[in-house]
C-alpha angles and dihedrals in degrees: 000000000000112000128217096253094057113260113132121204097195125113111285125205119260113278116248091232106083089333091272116182111229114232105191094183094056116102120191102217112211088359094178091067093068119096092257109031113219091353095072089049094048092047088058092047096247114171097203133041132185129214127183112218136199126190106227121173090334095310125113103230124190115225139116094230125032092234088062098051114116127194093235094053100077128155088245096055100039097041123358097049096047091044091052090052092047092050094052090048095049102050098266100320138085089234111030108255091000134125127270113293112232114227108197111202110196108199114216100170131061108323097220101046095038089053093050090051091046091051091058093047098045091051089067093059094045095126091068101032129093111249121224126199132174093284105000140076121198103195119218140168096291128029113202117205123184117223134169113032101022124190093210100168090053093051092046092053095051114090094202124030137167091217142041136203131272103225131209128232094269086060090070084072096042104077098227115162116260088236086066100038110021091154131049118195133175144160116282088224087078088063108034149338090218113125102185097244124144090250091053096065124211123338107277112253094224090056090046089055092051093049094049090049094053093045090049090050094050094048094046086059093046095249130126122230136212137173127213128207093046118151117250093243129127094229088057095046091047092052093047094045092047089051092055101251105166100214122039110208117227144167090177098072095177091048097052092043091053088049096050093044091052093048091049087222103113 
């Protein structure tokens, strides 16, 4: 399906750089923990990456825990700068001819101050970023979504933004415009404890019904949906993919890539 805010989940032609096949449904969970942040995900064709961010002395540092934050690992150096270079090299897209790449920025520090710092930083990358207004989305090469500690009142008050919000399942009942909350994410534990192992048996039917209902609600509103904390197992990916979950979460980049290429539903 092609959703209202412009992300296509159809097959995309191979990128010119290294002939990488774009996989718009593949989400690199905690991407910054890979040996080559962003680059490993791009080499596997992932269409969505996630970076945890801390505001430290005015700098946006990428790390899961504050104690691991290092001055040289800024959001700009690890993600925004290389993405801009890639977009310039590929005719205005991260993958030549491909859809918008989703950059999920998971805020770990104070929501208000971090958003204010992010606003200033993202403005410097405006030519490649999706633009959000009160009721409109102008899709560009990179779509930034703010997760974690979200300064929702501040974002709602801004008539023009270069990022939107990552919602939660209750937001499916909240009536927020898609231009504010285009993505809904939540923990997989709200759905099921099933891990897809042989000893776990089949996916419980009651859990499948909940999943299908949430996916249907999100799609009816023009939103995409994701679950974090999902095990990196083929049975789990298969159930979520079959249910229509838009972004499949993975730490195992090669494993999810292999699964998606085999299914033919990228």
